[in-house]
N, C-alpha and C positions, 0 to 999 in steps of 0.2 A: 341589646345583646352585645356581649364582648367575647373574644376568644377565652376559653376556659370556663365560661358560664354553662349553665344547663338550661335546656328548653323542655318544659313539661306541657303536654297536651292531653286533654281529656277526650277519650274516644268512646263511642257507643257502638256495640255490635251485637245484634240479636237480643236487644233489650238490656244487655249487661254493660256497665260502664267500667272503664279502667284508665289509669294514667300511664302515659308513655313519657319517658325522660331520655333525652339524648344530649351528649356533650356537644358544645359549640366550638368549632375550630375556626381558625382564620379563613381557611378555604371555603367554609360554609357561608361566611359573610360575603365572600367574593363571588360565590356560585350558589345562590339560594336553593337551586334545585337539589343540591346535595342533601340539605336538611330534609326536604320532602322525601327523598329516597331513603334516608335513615329512618324516617317515621313510618312510611307506608310501603316501602319497597320500590321496585322499578316500575316505571310507567308501562302499561300493557301495549307496547309497540313490538310487533314481531320483528325478528332480526332478518328482514328481507332487504336486499341491496337495491338501490336505485342511484342513478347518476354516478356511475363509476368513471372516474377521471382517467383519460388516456395518458399513458406514460408514467403513472404513479404506482406505488406498491400494490394496491389492490388489483389493478389490471395486470401488472407484471407477474403477480402470483397466480393469475388465471381466474380471478373472480369476475363475474359478469352481473349485469342488471338482472334482477329476478331471482338470484341465488338466495336460498334460505340457509342461514348458518345453523347447524345442528349441534356441533361441539367445537370447543376451543381447547386445544391441548388435552383432549379426552374428556373434558368436563361438559356435560349437557348445558345448552343455552336455550332459554325460553324467551327472554326479553332483550330488546335492543340495548338497554343500559348494562346488562350483564356482559354483552359482547364488547361494547366500547370500554368497559372497565378492564377487561382482559388485555385489549389492545394497548390502552394507555399505560397499563402496568407492565408491559413486556420489556421495557428498557431497551427496545430496539432489537431484541433477540427474535429469531424466527418463531412463528406461531403456527402450529398444526391445526388445520380446520377440516371438519367434515361438513360438506355443503350438499344440499339437495338442489339439483338442477333438472327441471323437467322430469321429475320422478326418479332420477338416477342419483345415487350417492357418490360423491367425488371426495377424494382426499387431496387437499392442497396445503402448501406451506407458503406463508407470506411473511415478509420482514417489514415491520412498521418502520417508518422513517422519522427521524427527529426533526422537529420544527419548534419555533418559539410561538407561544400564544400571545394574545394582546397584552398580557402582564409581563412578558419577557421570560416566562418559565419554559423549560424544555418539555415538550409533550411528544408522544409517539402516535402516529396516525397512518392510515392507509389511503385516504382520500376517496370518500363516497358518502352518500346520504342514505338514510333509511327510507324505505317505501312507506309513505304515509298518504292517506287520503283525507283532506286535500294535501298536496305537496307542501312541506313546511316552508315558512317564509324565508328561512335561510337558504334552502335549496332553490326556491323560486327566484330569489334575488341573485343567487350565484348563477343560475341558468341564464337569466337575462343578461348579467354581466358577461358571461362567457360568449353569448351570442354577439354582443357588442364587440368584444375582444376578437372574436373570429372574423367579424366583418372588417375590423380595422386591420387584422393580420393579413387578410386577403389583399388589402390595398398596400400595406407596408411590408409584408413578408417578415415582420419581426415576431419572435416567439411571444406568446401570451403567458401570463403568470396567473395562477389560481390560488385562492385562499383555501388552505386545508380545513376540512370539516371533521372527518374521522379517519 
């Protein structure tokens, strides 16, 4: 596959077959999950927050672990991928959220912060992980790393640095 080519997949649903064709972009080759989302939509992960990082935009905006994201800028959100797509596409502008917390609907505004990803591209993030069972390997490794950093910081009193996830 090369950028500019097309990927065609045969799918069957309810006994009927059809072809799906999507264009391939450079980003799709760097992030293969994008191609899957183009073909079948977002993974069915609910937009529930876990592991909200202290001192980062998510916490500063009032988000807490267990919050269920209902809308972003007035648009209903059903899946985690929809939510992260809005945040990453914000260009750092404040984002209005409707969040369900313990049965109560809250209206919050968060401002994603710019950071560079592993390819050096600017991305906008809030710093938290989705609630998944079991906890995703990225969040598990981050939690273990943070515990080690916390332990070291108790000894050295130096601030720790976290890797932004979302």
